[in-house]
N, C-alpha and C positions, 0 to 999 in steps of 0.2 A: 730772513730772521738770524740773531747775530748765534754765533756759536761755530763750533768744528765744522770744516765742510768733510775731512776724511773719518778721525777717528777719535775718541776722547783719551787727556792726557792721564796720568795718574793722580794729577790735582781734579778732575770735572768729578762731580758730586756721583755721580753714578759708577765710574769706574771705582771710588772708591768704597761706594757700600758693597758693591758686588762682588770684587774683586775680580781672581780669575773663576768665579762660576758662573756656568754659560747662562746662559738667559732661552729657557724652553717657550716655543712659543706655538701651540698647536693653529693649525687654518687650516678651511677645509678649501680644498684643491678648485672647487667650481670657481672661484673668484682670485683668479692670479694677482690681483693689487694686493689682497693681501699680504702675501708672505713677500713683498716688493719691500714692504717696511721692512721685516726681517732681515732680510739680505744687506740690508745697510746697515745694520749693529755686527760692529765686530765679534763681539761673543754670542752672536744669537745661534741657538740651533736651530730647524725647521721640521715639526714632526706635522706629516700631513694628512692628511685622511678623507674619503669622499663623501660625502651623502648618501643614506639609504635610496634607493629607489623609491 
């Protein structure tokens, strides 16, 4: 896929729209692959939680 390998530049659309606002991504701890998506984003903040028993 075309695009940047490391991080967004100031001219990229998501960076221009969000700017310094953190990208909050709540995810379920029981699915570790879900949090990996957010960790690769430069402004991501991960808020995790467990599913009820």
